[in-house]
C-alpha positions in Angstrom: -11.6 8.0 18.7 -13.3 7.1 21.8 -9.5 5.9 23.4 -11.5 5.6 26.6 -14.0 2.8 25.4 -11.4 1.6 23.2 -8.0 2.1 24.4 -4.9 1.8 21.5 -3.2 -1.6 21.9 0.7 -1.9 21.8 2.8 -5.2 20.6 6.0 -5.4 20.3 8.3 -7.6 18.0 11.8 -8.7 18.2 14.1 -6.9 15.3 14.0 -8.7 12.2 12.3 -9.3 8.9 9.4 -11.7 8.0 7.5 -11.4 11.2 3.8 -12.4 11.6 0.8 -10.9 13.3 -1.8 -13.2 14.8 -4.6 -11.7 16.8 -5.5 -14.1 19.5 -8.7 -15.0 19.9 -11.3 -13.2 21.7 -9.5 -10.0 21.5 -10.0 -6.8 19.0 -12.5 -4.2 18.2 -15.8 -4.7 19.7 -17.8 -1.9 17.7 -20.8 -3.2 19.6 -20.4 -0.2 21.6 -20.4 2.0 19.1 -23.4 3.5 17.0 -23.6 1.9 13.6 -23.2 6.0 12.5 -20.0 6.7 14.5 -17.9 3.6 12.8 -19.7 4.0 9.2 -18.3 6.8 8.2 -17.2 7.2 4.4 -15.8 9.6 1.9 -13.4 12.9 1.7 -13.1 13.7 5.8 -9.8 13.5 7.6 -11.5 10.9 10.3 -10.5 7.4 9.8 -12.3 4.6 12.2 -9.6 2.6 12.1 -5.4 3.4 13.0 -3.0 1.1 12.7 0.8 2.0 13.2 3.6 -0.5 13.0 6.9 1.7 14.6 10.4 0.7 14.6 11.8 1.6 17.9 15.1 1.6 18.8 16.7 -1.1 21.2 17.6 1.6 23.3 18.1 5.5 23.4 22.1 5.2 22.3 21.0 4.2 19.0 18.7 7.1 18.7 20.2 9.7 21.2 18.2 12.7 20.2 14.8 11.1 20.5 14.8 12.1 17.2 12.0 10.1 14.4 11.5 6.6 14.3 10.3 5.0 11.3 6.7 3.8 10.9 4.4 2.9 9.0 0.5 3.8 9.3 -2.6 2.6 8.0 -6.3 4.4 8.2 -9.3 3.0 7.3 -13.0 2.8 7.9 -15.0 0.1 8.4 -18.2 -0.8 5.6 -21.1 -2.5 5.4 -21.7 -5.0 2.9 -24.5 -8.1 2.6 -25.1 -7.6 6.6 -21.2 -8.0 7.4 -18.6 -5.7 8.7 -15.3 -4.9 6.3 -12.3 -2.8 6.9 -11.3 -0.9 3.8 -7.9 0.8 3.8 -8.7 4.2 2.9 -4.9 5.7 3.5 -1.2 4.4 4.0 1.3 6.9 5.1 5.1 5.8 5.4 7.7 7.7 7.9 11.4 7.4 7.0 13.8 9.4 8.6 11.5 12.4 9.4 10.2 12.2 5.7 6.8 11.8 5.2 5.5 9.3 1.9 1.7 8.6 1.1 1.8 5.4 -0.2 -0.5 4.5 -3.4 -1.8 2.0 -5.8 0.0 0.5 -8.7 -2.8 -0.5 -11.5 -1.5 -3.4 -13.0 1.3 -4.1 -10.5 -0.8 -7.5 -9.1 -0.4 -9.8 -11.9 3.5 -8.6 -12.7 4.4 -9.8 -9.6 2.3 -13.2 -9.3 4.9 -16.3 -10.1 7.5 -16.6 -13.1 6.1 -14.5 -16.7 4.9 -16.8 -19.2 4.0 -15.1 -22.4 0.8 -17.3 -23.1 -0.4 -16.0 -19.6 -2.6 -12.7 -20.3 -2.8 -9.7 -18.3 1.5 -10.1 -17.7 2.4 -8.3 -20.9 3.4 -4.9 -22.0 -0.1 -3.7 -23.7 1.8 -2.5 -26.3 4.4 -5.2 -27.9 2.1 -8.0 -25.8 5.3 -9.9 -25.7 7.7 -8.6 -22.9 6.6 -8.6 -19.1 5.4 -4.8 -17.9 7.9 -2.7 -15.9 7.4 0.6 -16.2 4.7 2.3 -14.2 2.7 5.8 -16.4 3.1 8.8 -13.8 0.7 10.7 -12.5 -2.1 7.6 -13.6 0.0 4.9 -12.1 -0.7 2.3 -14.3 2.1 -0.2 -14.9 0.9 -1.3 -18.8 4.3 -1.2 -20.7 7.8 -2.5 -20.8 11.1 -0.5 -20.9 11.9 -0.7 -24.5 8.1 0.2 -25.5 8.1 2.7 -23.5 11.6 4.5 -25.0 9.3 4.7 -28.2 6.2 5.6 -26.6 8.3 8.6 -24.8 9.2 10.2 -28.6 5.8 9.7 -30.0 3.2 10.7 -27.4 2.8 12.0 -23.7 -0.4 10.0 -23.1 -0.6 6.9 -21.2 -1.6 4.1 -23.6 -4.6 3.0 -20.8 -6.5 6.4 -19.6 -5.4 8.8 -22.8 -3.8 11.1 -19.9 -1.0 12.8 -20.3 1.9 11.5 -18.7 4.5 13.3 -16.4 7.3 10.5 -16.1 7.9 7.1 -16.6 9.0 4.7 -13.6 10.8 1.5 -14.3 9.9 -0.9 -11.0 12.1 -4.2 -11.1 9.7 -7.2 -10.4 11.7 -10.1 -8.4 9.8 -13.4 -7.3 12.8 -14.4 -5.2 12.5 -15.1 -2.1 15.9 -14.5 0.5 16.0 -17.4 3.0 
């Protein structure tokens, strides 16, 4: 949108994991040159005010001689006005890996499961059925991460409904949550 006023910015990184980006002070998007109606679009339209693309490019053409697909992550967002302040709200995230497109979707309840170590006395981290084991099963398509694998085995034989929203489920997905950091 308005590439003549707001040209795309490219930032290069060295190869490797755990890199952080901090935008230099005084740089960024100056939305004052736009009309408020132009950047406060909301709804189910395929028009997004802000797009951020992180792309893994080969160091030289010998690594990718056919010039084919690169791996990338695209985040589409819109601006939202709350209490006289503009906030960015992520609308959609797409991951491209080896020419295949995947849409990233939120898993409800995973946030509590990945925080620090599991403590049985901490509400919100345990299975909603047995209230003892940590949650590691996500119900699809509703994406509620709400139960342990033991309870999921029993639930599968008795019903096909999510214990949170009671919608029929198609599959159960086990997600191993690890809190270890690699150095």
